[in-house]
N, C-alpha and C positions, 0 to 999 in steps of 0.2 A: 532306341536300347534303353529305355526310358516307359514308364506309364507315370503320368504325374496328375494330381486333381487339383485345380485351380479355383480361388473365390477370389472376388472382387468386390469389397464391401465399398457402399460409397454412404456420403451423410444422411442422417434424418431430417436435418435442417430445411426450411425453406428456400428452392432453386438452386438444392444440392445433386438432382439428378441432372440429365442432359437428353438432349434428343440427337445426340452427334454419336458416333459410333468408335469402338474404342481397341485401339490393335494391341496384342503384347506380343513380348520374345522373352525368355527365360536365357539366360548369361550364367555358364558355371565355369569354372577352372579351365574345364578343356575346351570347350566349346557355347557356340549360343544357336538358340532356334528359335525362328519364327512360327510360331501358333497358328495355324490355319484357320484362324475365326475371328469376328467382328463383335463385341458386346454394344448393347444401346442400356448405358447405367440409369436407374430407377431410384429415387428417391426413397433411401432408407430400406434399400435391398441387398442383399450377398447373393451375384451372380456364382452359381457352380458349372462346373464342367469340367470333362475329362478329356487328356488328350495323349497323344501314344507321338513321342520323339524317334528321330531315326540315328541320331548321333550320342554318341556319348559323354552328356555335360560335362560331366563330375558333380563335385558338391555346389550348390547355384550360388552366388554371389551377388547378383543384380535382377531385379527384373525392369525389363523395358518397354514404355508404352507411347501411345501416339494416340490423340482425339483426331478423328475426321470428321469433318463437316460437309456437307453438300448443300445444304440453300440457309440455315441457320448458325450462326458461329456463338455460343453460349459456353457457359463456365460449366466445370465436373467437380464437385469434392471428393474426390476419394481418402475414403479413412485409411486402408490399409488393402494389401492383395497379400493373400496365402495360400503355399506349395506343399502338396505332399505327395511323396514317390517312394519309389521302393527303397529298402535301408541299404541295400547296395550303392544306390547310386546316390543317396543324400541323407540329411536327416529326417524324420518322421514327419516332422513338421518347422517351415522355414518362413518366417514373418517379413514383410517387406513394408513399412509402415510411410505412409505419403501424408496424412492429415494436410492436405495441402488445395488448393484451387487448380486446376488442371486447364489451361487455357491456349488459345492457338492450335496450332498443330508440331509444333515442335516434337521431338522425341525426347522423354524424359524417364532417366535412370533413378531407379529406387535403389538403392542398398540394402544389405541384407540387416536385422533390428540387431543384430549380434554387435556390438559396442568395436568400433575398431579405433587403432591411433596408428599415425605413419608409422613412427618407428617397430610396428609390431610388423607390417606389412613389406616383406624381404622381395616379393614378386614385382612391387609396383601395383597391385592390381586396383587399387582404391586411390591412390594418390592423384591421378589426373580428374580423376571424379570432384576429390575433394575441392582441388585448386580449382578446378573450374568452378564448381558450386561458390566458393567462396567470393570469387569475381565477379559472378553474377551476382550473392549478395550486397557484396560491398558499392553496387550501383545501386543498389534500391534500397539500402541502408546506410543514409550519411547523415553525417552530423552536421549540425548547424548552431548559431549561436543566437539565441533568442532573444535573451539578453543578457549583457555583460556582468559579470561576478557572479553568475548563479550555473550550476552544471549544464554542460551542453544538451540538446535534447535531437530526436530523430528532424530529420530535415521533410518537413511537410506545412505548407501552409494553412491546410484542413485537412480536414481527414480524410477527404475524395484523394489527396496526394500521396497517399499511405498503401504502399503494397500491399494486395487484395487480402493476401494470408494473415495480418494483422487486423483485419474490421471487425467490426463488429456483423457477427451472422443475422440475417434479417430479423428473428424473433427479438434478441437484444434492441438493434435499432428501434423498431417500433416500441418496445416497453420503454427505451430511454427518452425518444423525441415524443412518446404519449404522453409520459409523464411529468415533459414540461406544457404540455401543452392546457393539460388538466391544472398543473399550479396555477399557471395565470390565467385560468377562467376561476378558479377559487379564488384568488386574490382579486379580481372583479368582485365575486359575489360577495364576499366577506365585507367588500366596502357600502356594497349595495345595502345588503342585510343590517348591518349594524348599524350605519350612518354616523359612525363614529369619523370625528375629524381632528380630534383630540382627546388626550387622556385625563380623567377628573381624577381618578384614585388607580390604586394599582390592580383592581379588582377588574376593572374595564379589562385590562387584558384577557380573560377569563372569557369574553365575547368573540376573539379571533382564535380560541382552541376549539376548534371542530372534531378533528378525528384521528386515528390513529395513534389513540393511547394506549397507552401500556401498562404498568403496573409501577416501572420505574419512573416514565413520564410523571402519575399522577404522584408518584411522592416527592418527586422535584419540586411538584406546584402546591406541595403541600408543608414541606421541610427547606424551603431552601434560603431562609430567613433566620434558620438555628445554625447558631455557629459550629456544632459539632456536624452539621452535613457542610455547610462551607468545606470544613477541613478537609470531610471525607473525601470529597471529589478533588483533592491534589494529592490523593492515593489511590485512588480508585475511579476516578470520573472520566472524563473526556480526554483530559490532559492529564496521564499520572507521570510525563517524562522531564518536570521543572523542577519540584521539590528535592531539596536536599537538607542532610542535617548539616548543620554546622558546628565547623571549627574553631571560629572564634564569632565576637562579635561584628556585623559587616563593617568597613569601613564608612559605607553611605548612610549609615544610621545614626542619624541626628538626636539625642535625648534633650529635648528642649527641657528649659528651666523648671522645677518645681513637680519633677517627674523619677526624680533620683530613685524614687522607690522603684519602678518598671527596670530601671538598669538593674538592680539589685535582682530584679527575679530573673532576668534577663542573662544575667551571669552563673545564677545559681542553676537555672535549666541547662545553661552551658558545661557546666561541670558533669552534672548527670549526665549529659549525652541526650537528653529531654528537647534541645531545642533545635528545631526547623527554618527553613525559610523559603523564600519563592521571591527570587528578583526576576523582574522585569526593564532591567536597567537595558535589555537589547530596543527596548520601543524610546529610550532617550534621545530627544530632539529630532525624532521623527514628524515630518512636515504632515499635520492632518489632512485629511479630505476636505472637500469642499461639496456639499451636494444642493443642486438647484441651486446654487445661489447662498447658501448657507454653509457659515464655516464650522466642521465638525471639531471635536477637540479630543486628545490624546492624553495619557498618563504613562508614566514609568514606576509603576509602585514596587515598596518592598514588603513585605509582609513578613511578620513572627512569628513562630508557632509554638506549642510546645507539644508534648506528647503526655497523653495523663496513662498511670498504671494500666487503666481497662483499654488502651488501645486507639482511645479517640482526641484526635489532633483537633489544636482548640488555638484560634488564631488569637495572639498576646496585643499585638500593634502594626498598624498597614501606615506606613510613611507611603504619600501619592507621587509625589516629585523627588528626584535627587535635589538635595543643598547645593543653591548657586552661591558664590561669593557676596556677590553685589544684590543677593536679594533676603529679605528676612527669614529667619527660620523656618520650613513646613511645619505646617502642626502636624503630631503625632495623632490618629485615630485608635481610641481605646473600646474595649467592650464596654466601659462606663460609661463612656460618651450616649448625650442623649440617643435612642433607639433609631429615629430616622437620618442623625447625621453619620451613626456605625453602619446601617444600611448601605447608604449610599457610598459610604467608602469600601465595602465590599463590592459594590455593584461596581465600580471602576477595578477594582483588582480583576473582578470576572471578565469585565469586556479586552482589560488587555490579556487575559489567559485566552480567552477568542482569539485574538490575532495570532497570539504564535502558536497557540494549537494548530489553526489552519496554516500559517504560512510558514511554521517550523517544523513540528509536531509529526502533521500531516501532510502537507502538502511537497516540504522540501526531502525529510525523512523516510518516506514510503513512496510518495508517487514520481517525485524525480531523481531519487536513487531506482528504483526501479526500471526505470526509463534507460537509465546507462546501462544497467546491467544488460538490459535485452539488447539493445544496439549493439554493447560491445559483443555479445554472444551470437548475434548474428552476422557480425563481422569478422568473425577470428574462429569461431568453433564450426568444425562441419559436421553437417549430418549423423556422419557416424561417432563423433567422440561422445563417450561417457558423461562427460560434463554438459554436453549440449543436452543429451537425453535426460539427465536428471533437471536440469534446469527448464525446459521448454513449458511447462505444465504451468509453471509458478508467473509465466510472461504471457497469457491468455487476455486478451482486448488492451492488454496497458498501453498500448503506444496510442492506441483509437483514445480512451478517455483521458489522455495526457494531453492529446492533441485538441480535443474540445474542451478542456479545460482553459488552454492558451487563447482559444480563439472566444470563448462565452464566458468564461469565470472569472480569468484576471488580464484580459486583453483592455487594453483603453476603451472605455465606456461599456465594459463589462461589468458583473456584479458586483465586482468590489467595487468600481467605482461608482455605482447605485447607492450604495446600502453598507459599507463599510467603512469606519474613521480611518482605517489605513489606506483606503482606497488612493485612487488619482495620482498613484505614483510613489507613495510610502512605502505600499505593501512591497514594492521592487525594491527600495531601500532596506527594509526587512528584511528581506529573502537573503538579499547582498550580503548584512551582518550575519544572518542564520548560517551563510555557506562559509565562509572566513573564518566559523568556529567549530564546523561539522567535522569530526574526528571518528575515525574508524572505531576507539574505545565508546563512542556515545550509541552506536549501533549494534551493538552485542552487550546484552541485557545481564551477562555476570560481571562483565568491566561497567558497564555505567551504573549499574546497582549499586556495585563497589564503592564507584567513587562517588555516589551520591549518600553513601552511609544508608541504603534502606535494605540492607540484607538483613534476615531476619526479624522482621518485624512482625507480630501476629498479624496487625490489621491492614499489611499491604498487599491485600487480593493480588492484586495486578503484578505484584513484583513476583510472588508465590507463582501463581500461573504461567508468566512470561518465562521465570528459570523452567518450570519443568518442562514447559514446550521445546523452549531451547536446547534441553539434555534429549528428549525424544529424537527431534531434526538433527543432533547432531548424531545422536547411532544412526541413525537411516543414513545419512551424509556417509560416516564411516565406513558400514556396510557395503555401499555403493563401489566408494573410493578403493576401499583393498580388494574388490572384486575385479577390479583395472589396473590396479597402481601395486606392486608385489614390495616396492621398497621406494625410502626419499630418492636415490637417484633416478627413479623412473619419473617421478614428478620432476625434478631438475629437467632431465634432457627431452621433455614433452614441448615441440617447439608450440604448437598453436594454444597450449595453457596459460604458457608464458606471455603469449600476445596479448593473449585473453586478459591476463593481469594487468600489462602494460597499458592497455588502450583504457581501462577502465581508471585507472589513478591517473595516468598521466593526459588521457585527453579528454574522455568522458566527465572526469573530476578537475580538470586544469589545473594539474599536476598538485596534487592533495597527500604527495607523500609524507610531507612536513607534519601532515596532521595524523599519522601514523598508519594512512592505509601502504600497503607493498605494492611494491614495483614487480616482485617476481617471489613464488613458491619455491622455498627448500627444502620440504618435506612434507609428508604428506596430512603432518596434524595440522600445517598450515592453509595447506589447500582446505581441509575438512572445515575448521575455523571460518573460512571465507563462503565457503559454498552456505555452511550454517548459516551463516550471516544474511545472503542473498536471499534464501529460500525463507528464514523468518522475517524480513522487511517484508518482502512480498507477501506474505500472509498472516501470520498473527500480530504483527505489529503492524500491520495496516487494517486490520482488524480491530485490533483496541483503541483506535485513534477515529474509526469510522463509524462501525456501525451504531455507535450509540447517540451519535447527534442530533436526531430529533429527541430522544430521552432527554438530553439533557441543556438544548439547544430550542426545543419547544417554547416549554414556559420562559419568554423574552426575558423577563429581569433576572433570572438566573445567570444570563449570560450576555447581556446587551451586544449586538454589533455596531455598534457606534453611539457614541456621547456627544447631547446637542449642544451641551453647556461645560466650561470650563469646569475644573478638579477643585474643590470647594477649597478657598484657603483660611477658612474661619469654623466653628463647630456651630455654626448658628444654621442649619438647614431646616426646611419647610419641604412640607409636601409637595407643594406646586413646585421649589426648585428641581426634587427630586421626579414630577413627572414630566419636566421640560428638559430633564437633563439624557431621560431613557430614549430609545426610537421613539419615532412619529409612528400612527398605524401603518403605514405604508408600508414604512421599512420594518415593523414587527412581522407585518404580513410577509413581506419575502423573507425574511428571517426564518421563520416556520416552514414554508413551500420549499426554500432551496435544501433546510434544515431533511426534510422529508425525502425532497428528491434523490438527495446526496449518500444519506444514511440508512435507506431504508434496505430490506432483504433484497435482492436480486433473485427474479424468478428462474433463472438460469444458471442460479449459482451453484460452482461445483466446490464439495467442502474439502478443508486440508486430505490431503493421502488419497483421495480416491477421484484417480485420472479418467479424464475420457479419453484420453490419447495415452497407444502401449509403443512407446519409445524402445524398451529393451524387451529382450524375449530372452527365454533360458531359466532354466530353473533357479540359479543364483538369484540375478535381481528379483525375480517374482518373489522369492523366498524374503528378503529382506526388506520389500513393500508390502510383504504381508506383517512382517514382525513390526513396521510403520505405523498400520490400521490396526492392529492389536495394541501399541503403545497407546494410541490415540484414542483408543476405545476406553481405556483403562482410567485414563484421563478425566476423558468425558464422565464417567461414574465417581471417581473421586470428587469432582467438582459440584455434582450433583448431591452427593451425599452432604458436603460439606455445607452448599447452601441452604438447605432445607433447615440446616440449624440457625442459621443468618437473620438477622435482621431485615436486612439490606444485601440480596445476593448479589454477587460479583460474575455477572455471564458473558462478557465481550471476549474472554477468551475460551470458551468453552468448543473442543475442538469441531465439533458441528454446525457450528457458527462460523467458523474461520471459512474464508473465501481463501481457494490456492493461488490467487494471484489477485492484483490490483484490478478489480474491472469498474469500480465507480468512484 
């Protein structure tokens, strides 16, 4: 009753083929038929064949497959299966996405790529499949509490415990682990070649800067002492998330006697709307690390800036520690202080910024948030759900890179303990504090930048590009949502969607509704805003705080990972004090190596908007995706044109440099 052409596509990466054979069935609304043939999938190839079926299957809704092994049982990575047939029996082309490893010899059902929701499906054809799928996924993707007070994570003691479908592909694994080995070798060679045991001058740091230099990293090395370059980093550097416009003089700011003129300047800039601040109070009272028996030291600075008419942000004063009632008034460091005194004060600020960048802006607000979104999606949304299809490309590799971070980077004895002054448990306290003040608005650039008073600043390039990207992603999300949700009442009545929202806020984020996170969606607009936040967090925001790490941290004095002496309590600073405070040779080498390993361009990077997987089918979703890609291409051109006229181009949010997901 029907003639069909079938194409079975296998993944193109290592070990994606199989020596096992594959058996197929076509399932339609009226009947199903076993195809009387077996296939042997080959890496990177699409197997095509034609078959006649005696029954009238009706419109196709599933393809079923089973992998049969004889002597060797191996996994097969199936990309998708495409079926063509006569127009009388089915659509011209029907796609059945898979994009996962097929293991064992159980029968697997692949639903049609058209997005379905249970409420649309009066005949109950997909409901049983979706329920069984979610039941299986909930056993694979379980929540775990890694440390109290921070968002929940996937239940995996190591990357080997993760479901195979979210593991690194072989090429990614080889590259990731190979660069780790190369980094260790390079540290040893630097120690051997330079024969450095300690620093005599700031120029000594040049001896450990060997490779992976960029125009930006060279600019950092040349300009890091300049006040305007120091200020620039708070707008457009690796951590553009802390600076805010002052609405009053901070209560913790203490003006020492004899500096009343400074207070007048601050108040004048405040009235003009040109006073800004960066407050690191989150670090106050955190226990500093002890590395190889030597106590490290922490500060909790407050920096006051002024915005010049030409857009330059210049520091006006630095207070390194909050005042204590039983201690003398802390000194206020000023640009007019001796050059070494002022330089050391700025180095303390950048050390504090290193901590909040890596722990709050980077780890918490991108990596851990992306993991919560990913686990909740796997537990609550079936593969046929449109929001599942929309989000899946933005979770690639995230669970494995986060699991590796918990076992290598922030674990007991990990990199933070070895080299960072918040290590040894202090980093966990910082994470807990940051989680306690994490708000929904802080993850949404239109709200966050408005709250921080950074809208409309010509020199705030991160802010400009982030808002443009937010708008582009928002249009993309709205286009997809409007295709599948005809109105607000459809959103309200979607049980999987509402369960997903609650899972994120109440479970993954441990009850974050008091910080603005929703527990339900009452309109398409609310849904679109939330999904836009998810995609922006997993892609653009991670790019902004990740890809420039080697550029900004490769010159260690610009952002030292640890400080070996206490913050100065007087303005009598010598070169010996500066060199004794900055990281030692081993710590500096390790900072450069880790910055390169975690911030470098990934060989298998998938740019934003260019998906390797096609979860949607039909002209509507494809048109929305093409518009998204066109919008990103337009923004790319705008940024390139703008950067040509800038002394210091901002490139961290160029769409072609933004990865679809958190993969490193």
